C-alpha positions in Angstrom: 0.0 0.0 0.0 1.5 3.3 -1.0 1.4 6.3 1.2 2.2 9.7 -0.1 3.7 12.7 1.7 6.4 15.3 1.6 9.2 15.9 4.0 8.8 19.4 5.3 11.2 20.9 7.8 9.4 23.7 9.6 12.4 24.9 11.5 12.9 28.4 12.7 16.6 29.2 12.5 18.0 32.0 14.7 21.4 30.9 13.3 22.1 28.1 11.0 24.0 24.9 11.8 26.0 22.8 9.3 26.2 19.1 9.0 26.4 17.1 5.9 26.0 13.4 5.3 25.8 10.9 2.5 25.2 7.2 2.4 27.5 4.4 1.4 31.0 3.1 2.4 32.4 4.9 5.4 35.9 6.3 5.2 37.9 7.7 8.1 36.8 11.3 8.0 39.2 13.9 9.2 38.5 17.6 9.5 39.4 19.4 6.3 41.8 22.3 6.2 40.1 25.5 7.3 40.8 29.2 7.7 41.2 30.3 11.2 39.9 33.8 11.5 41.5 36.5 13.6 40.9 36.2 17.3 39.5 39.1 19.3 42.7 40.2 21.0 40.9 41.7 24.0 39.5 38.3 24.9 42.9 36.5 25.1 43.9 35.3 28.6 40.5 36.4 30.0 38.7 34.3 32.6 35.9 32.2 31.2 32.6 34.0 30.8 29.4 32.3 31.8 26.8 33.2 29.2 23.3 32.1 28.2 22.5 30.8 24.8 20.1 33.7 24.3 22.8 36.3 25.0 25.2 34.4 22.7 22.6 34.3 19.9 22.1 38.0 20.2 25.7 38.9 19.2 27.9 35.9 18.3 30.6 38.0 16.8 31.1 39.9 20.0 32.3 36.7 21.8 34.6 35.6 19.0 37.8 34.1 20.5 36.4 34.2 24.1 36.5 31.3 26.5 32.9 30.6 27.5 30.9 28.5 29.9 27.7 27.4 28.2 25.0 25.2 29.7 22.5 23.3 27.7 21.1 19.8 26.9 23.6 17.6 25.1 22.6 16.6 21.6 24.9 14.5 19.3 24.9 15.2 15.6 25.2 12.6 12.8 28.7 12.0 11.4 29.5 12.8 7.8 29.4 9.6 5.7 30.6 9.8 2.1 31.5 7.3 -0.6 34.7 9.2 -1.1 36.4 12.5 -0.4 34.7 13.5 2.9 34.9 17.1 4.1 33.5 17.3 7.7 33.2 20.4 9.8 34.5 20.5 13.4 30.9 20.4 14.7 29.9 17.0 16.1 27.4 17.9 18.8 25.4 20.7 20.3 24.0 22.4 23.4 20.3 23.0 23.5 18.3 25.4 25.7 15.6 28.1 25.5 14.7 27.0 22.1 18.2 27.4 20.7 21.1 25.1 19.8 24.8 26.1 19.8 27.1 24.1 17.7 30.0 22.4 19.6 33.0 20.2 18.8 35.6 18.5 20.9 35.7 15.6 23.4 33.3 13.7 21.1 34.8 10.3 21.7 34.3 10.8 25.5 30.8 12.3 25.4 29.0 10.0 23.0 29.4 6.8 25.0 28.8 8.4 28.3 26.1 11.1 28.0 22.4 10.4 27.3 20.6 12.4 24.7 19.2 15.6 26.4 21.5 15.3 29.4 22.1 18.8 31.0 25.8 19.8 30.9 28.0 22.8 31.3 30.9 23.0 28.8 34.0 25.2 28.6 35.5 26.1 25.3 36.6 28.8 22.9 33.9 30.5 20.7 35.2 30.3 17.1 34.3 30.9 13.5 35.2 28.1 11.1 35.4 28.4 7.3 35.9 25.5 4.9 34.3 22.9 2.6 31.5 20.8 4.1 30.1 17.8 2.3 31.2 15.1 0.0 33.5 15.3 -3.1 35.3 18.1 -4.8 32.2 20.2 -5.1 31.5 20.4 -1.4 30.4 24.0 -0.7 32.4 26.4 1.5 30.6 27.1 4.8 31.1 29.5 7.6 30.2 28.1 11.0 30.2 29.5 14.6 30.9 26.9 17.2 32.2 26.2 20.7 35.6 24.4 20.6 35.2 22.5 23.9 38.2 21.6 26.0 36.5 20.4 29.2 33.1 19.6 30.8 32.5 21.6 34.0 29.3 19.7 35.0 28.8 16.8 35.5 32.2 16.2 36.8 33.6 13.6 36.7 31.9 12.2 33.6 30.1 8.9 34.2 27.8 6.8 32.0 24.2 7.9 32.2 21.9 5.0 32.7 18.7 6.8 33.6 16.4 8.2 30.9 17.4 11.8 30.4 15.0 14.5 29.3 14.8 14.5 25.5 15.6 17.7 23.6 12.3 17.6 21.9 10.6 18.0 25.3 12.1 21.4 25.8 9.5 24.2 25.6 9.1 25.8 22.2 10.2 29.4 21.6 8.5 31.8 19.2 10.5 33.0 16.2 12.2 36.4 16.5 13.9 36.5 13.1 12.3 37.3 9.7 11.8 34.4 7.3 15.1 32.9 6.1 15.4 30.7 3.0 18.0 27.9 3.3 19.1 25.4 0.7 20.7 22.1 1.7 24.1 21.3 0.3 24.0 18.3 -1.9 26.6 15.5 -1.4 28.2 14.1 -4.6 26.8 10.7 -3.9 23.3 11.4 -2.6 20.6 13.4 -4.4 19.3 15.6 -1.6 16.2 17.8 -2.3 16.5 21.4 -1.3 14.1 22.8 1.3 13.0 26.2 2.3 12.8 27.0 6.0 10.5 29.8 6.9 10.4 31.4 10.4 7.0 31.4 12.0 5.4 32.8 15.1 4.1 29.4 16.2 5.7 26.4 17.8 6.6 23.6 15.4 6.9 19.9 15.8 10.1 18.0 16.5 10.5 16.7 13.0 11.0 20.3 11.9 14.4 20.3 13.3 17.5 18.2 12.9 17.2 17.2 16.5 17.6 13.4 16.6 19.8 10.6 17.6 22.4 9.3 15.2 20.1 6.5 14.3 19.1 8.5 11.4 20.4 11.1 9.1 19.8 14.8 9.5 19.0 17.4 6.9 22.1 19.5 6.3 22.0 23.2 6.8 24.4 26.0 7.7 25.0 28.1 10.8 25.3 28.2 14.5 22.2 28.5 16.7 19.0 26.8 15.8 15.5 27.1 17.3 14.4 23.8 18.9 10.7 23.1 18.8 8.6 20.8 21.0 7.8 17.2 20.8 9.4 13.7 20.8 9.2 10.6 23.0 12.3 9.1 24.6 11.3 5.9 22.9 11.5 7.1 19.4 14.3 7.7 16.9 14.2 10.3 14.2 14.8 9.0 10.7 15.8 11.4 7.9 15.5 11.0 4.2 19.2 10.3 3.6 20.5 6.8 4.3 23.6 6.4 6.5 26.0 3.8 7.8 27.1 5.0 11.2 25.7 2.7 14.0 25.9 5.1 16.9 22.4 6.2 17.6 20.3 4.7 20.3 16.8 4.9 21.6 15.3 3.3 24.6 11.9 1.8 24.1 9.6 2.2 27.1 8.0 -0.9 28.5 5.3 -0.4 31.1 2.3 -2.5 32.1 0.6 -5.1 34.2 1.3 -8.8 33.4 -1.3 -11.3 32.6 -3.8 -12.3 35.2 -3.9 -15.9 36.0 -6.8 -18.2 36.9 -7.0 -20.3 40.0 -9.3 -23.4 39.9 -11.5 -23.6 43.0 -14.5 -25.6 43.9 -17.2 -26.3 46.5 -16.7 -29.4 48.6 -19.0 -32.1 47.5 -20.1 -30.3 44.3 -17.9 -32.4 42.0 -17.7 -29.4 39.6 -14.7 -27.2 40.1 -15.2 -23.6 39.0 -12.4 -21.4 37.6 -12.0 -18.0 39.2 -9.2 -15.6 38.8 -8.1 -12.0 38.4 -7.5 -10.1 35.2 -5.0 -7.2 34.8 -7.1 -3.9 34.9 -7.3 -1.9 31.7 -5.0 1.1 31.7 -3.9 3.8 29.4 -0.2 4.5 29.1 0.9 8.0 28.0 3.7 7.3 25.5 4.5 11.0 24.8 4.9 12.8 21.5 5.5 11.1 18.2 6.6 13.2 15.2 6.7 12.6 11.5 9.4 10.1 10.5 10.0 9.0 14.1 10.2 5.2 14.1 9.1 4.0 17.6 9.4 0.3 18.6 7.3 -0.4 21.7 5.9 -3.3 23.8 2.2 -3.3 24.6 1.0 -5.5 27.4 -2.4 -7.1 28.1 -5.2 -4.7 28.7 -3.1 -1.7 27.8 -3.9 1.2 25.6 -1.0 3.3 24.3 -1.7 7.0 23.9 0.5 9.0 21.6 0.4 12.8 21.0 0.8 14.4 17.6 1.5 18.1 17.6 0.2 19.6 14.4 1.0 23.3 13.7 -0.4 23.7 10.1 -3.3 22.2 8.2 -2.1 18.9 7.0 -2.9 15.3 6.3 -1.0 12.1 7.5 -0.6 8.4 6.9 0.0 6.4 10.1 1.5 2.9 10.1 1.3 0.6 13.1 2.8 -2.9 12.6 2.7 -5.7 15.1 5.8 -8.0 15.5 3.6 -10.9 16.6 1.5 -13.0 14.2 -1.4 -13.2 16.6 -1.5 -9.5 17.4 -4.4 -7.6 15.8 -3.9 -3.8 16.1 -6.8 -1.5 16.9 -6.4 2.3 16.6 -8.5 5.4 17.5 -7.7 9.0 16.6 -9.0 12.0 18.5 -8.9 15.6 17.3 -7.7 18.7 19.2 -11.2 19.5 20.4 -11.9 16.0 21.6 -13.8 14.9 18.5 -13.5 11.2 17.7 -12.0 11.2 14.1 -11.5 7.4 14.1 -13.1 5.0 16.6 -11.5 1.5 17.0 -10.4 1.0 13.4 -9.5 -2.7 12.9 -9.3 -3.2 9.1 -6.2 -5.4 8.8 -5.9 -9.0 10.1 -3.7 -10.2 12.9 0.0 -9.8 12.2 -0.6 -7.2 9.4 0.1 -3.5 9.8 -2.9 -1.3 10.6 -2.8 1.8 8.4 -4.7 5.1 8.8 -4.8 6.5 5.2 -4.6 10.2 4.6 -6.3 11.4 7.8 -7.2 15.1 7.5 -5.5 17.3 10.1 -7.4 20.4 9.3 -7.2 22.0 12.7 -3.7 22.8 14.2 -3.3 21.5 17.7 -2.6 18.3 19.6 -4.1 15.0 18.2 -4.3 11.8 20.2 -3.5 8.3 18.7 -4.6 5.4 20.8 -3.3 1.9 20.1 -4.5 -1.4 21.6 -4.8 -5.0 20.4 -7.8 -7.4 19.9 -7.8 -9.8 21.5 -5.6 -8.2 24.2 -2.1 -9.8 23.9 1.5 -8.9 24.6 3.3 -7.8 21.5 6.0 -5.4 20.2 4.9 -3.0 17.5 6.4 -0.4 15.2 4.9 3.1 14.8 5.7 5.4 12.0 3.9 8.3 10.3 4.5 10.8 7.5 2.6 13.9 6.4 1.8 15.3 2.9 4.7 17.6 3.4 7.3 14.8 3.5 9.4 14.4 0.3 10.5 10.9 1.3 7.7 8.4 2.1 8.2 5.7 4.8 6.1 2.6 4.6 6.1 -0.3 7.1 5.5 -3.3 4.9 5.0 -5.9 7.6 6.7 -9.0 9.1 9.5 -11.1 7.5 9.7 -14.8 8.2 12.8 -16.9 7.8 13.2 -18.6 4.4 10.0 -16.9 3.1 10.9 -14.4 0.4 8.7 -11.3 0.0 8.4 -9.3 -3.2 7.6 -5.6 -3.1 7.5 -2.6 -5.3 9.2 0.5 -4.0 7.7 3.8 -5.4 9.9 6.7 -6.2 11.1 8.6 -3.1 10.0 5.9 -0.8 11.7 3.6 1.7 10.3 0.4 3.1 10.6 -1.0 6.6 10.3 -4.7 7.5 10.1 -6.3 11.0 11.4 -9.7 12.0 11.9 -11.4 15.4 15.5 -12.3 16.3 17.3 -13.9 19.2 20.7 -14.0 20.8 23.1 -16.2 18.9 21.0 -16.2 15.8 23.1 -16.0 12.6 21.2 -14.5 9.7 21.7 -13.6 6.1 19.6 -10.9 4.4 19.4 -10.5 0.6 17.7 -7.7 -1.3 17.6 -8.6 -5.0 16.4 -5.9 -7.4 14.4 -7.0 -10.5 14.1 -3.5 -11.9 16.9 -2.6 -14.4 19.4 0.0 -13.2 18.3 -0.2 -9.6 20.9 0.2 -6.8 19.3 -1.0 -3.5 20.7 -0.3 0.0 19.9 -2.0 3.3 20.0 -0.9 6.9 19.5 -3.1 10.0 18.4 -1.9 13.4 18.3 -3.8 16.6 15.3 -4.0 19.1 16.6 -0.8 20.8 16.5 1.2 17.6 20.3 1.2 17.2 21.5 0.9 13.6 23.9 -2.0 13.7 24.7 -2.5 10.0 24.4 -0.7 6.7 25.0 -2.3 3.3 25.5 -0.8 -0.2 28.0 -2.0 -2.7 27.4 0.9 -5.1 26.6 -1.5 -8.0 23.4 -1.3 -10.1 21.4 -4.5 -10.7 23.4 -6.2 -7.9 22.0 -8.1 -5.0 22.7 -6.5 -1.6 23.8 -9.2 0.9 24.3 -9.0 4.6 25.9 -12.4 5.2 26.2 -14.5 8.3 25.5 -11.7 10.7 25.2 -12.6 14.5 22.4 -11.1 16.5 23.0 -10.2 20.1 19.6 -9.1 21.5 16.2 -10.8 21.7 13.4 -8.9 20.1 12.0 -7.3 17.0 14.6 -6.1 14.4 13.9 -3.6 11.7 15.1 -3.6 8.1 15.1 -0.5 6.0 15.2 -0.9 2.2 15.6 1.9 -0.3 17.0 2.8 -3.7 20.2 4.7 -3.7 19.0 7.3 -6.2 15.5 7.4 -4.7 14.1 5.8 -7.9 11.3 3.2 -8.0 12.4 -0.4 -7.7 10.9 -3.8 -7.6 12.8 -6.2 -5.4 12.7 -9.5 -3.5 13.8 -9.6 0.1 14.8 -12.8 1.9 16.1 -13.6 5.4 17.7 -17.0 6.2 19.0 -18.4 9.5 
């Protein structure tokens, strides 16, 4: 079933950040030569200045060359991945607060494995301006970037691995735009055709998909600059997926698992009756608030018996959406309801698909801006994992959850232009699998990505050859649960293909 949409990034930029990425074989990327601009002489040897992101955004040039203490929520940015000739910038992460993000670089190898996304930190570094090519290939454009060259973390100190769920960046309160509309065109890597987008400042809060705030599970749209407005909305259990395929398995997401286990029956009887009667307790029905889900956020969740999962969709403009909910279990039958901002029941207990098949809400009209509620349950009530993903008519790259894959049972599918498919399969510790994607369309170049049950990309495959089968051979699984496969065409062209998984 084909679902149409367009990727729209409704991001209000106070300043512009730069990151660029492609898809394919990863090379060891090293920062390209860049021009170091003159340092503000008056700031040399000064004591560090503690400053807010708002004050820094008001006059970034004034603090050029100054050692600053900046506090914000930690956000890691995707790495630059190119087929060849990579030109990364020094920016690898950011500090988020008050609806803004300041670019940062330095200590990346220490911070990524230790800090949770959204962890509040205070960093010390020198405020700099960087100039140089950013992107892939010889045609990578020259960019100018403001960023904090971090040399130490003030708080927390010492750095320790964060195991608790940190507040996500998307949960920060939205800030209204203060700048006039700004048009931004994405730089285009030499190996990936990336559509350009126009970003217009608005006086309303926007959803989390409007911004390149996401884990490294998925690619980020590439733009220029320094400080970016950060809008509201994402669940800690989701991972943002961008339109550009990648091959860096660093991003993580922690699915939430909450609920009451099955009730059990206890046979009892009356002495002398000869007829035992079964009595027992059943887990009470409960509704679990799962938070905000935004367009192109893939969320993998577990729903328990007698649970209803409630998701919030923050819609800022008149729109329409296609919503995919796919169970990982063959006996799980998904039931969905959809409620409008004013409490109106737009969809009441839709249950069109059979058990084990994705339930799809087709082109639901989101005519009134506001918060919509998506409710998910199963019929009959069973324990199952499920995948949730939706796109709007503003999305240029369409995401479809095709359903479940079984071992040694090939599936044939047709991939529309500017579309990526997602497939679920259940895997276990010590399973060794082989995945093959065989294109039957002439001139097609498929790519394949594999994500584990926690939403971490663990493998990416693309040999760069047209009409060739992509193969992930003899890969060992290390976690029990539902795995996700992403299949796309390297040039975003249509493609017919057969996908097979063997154990």
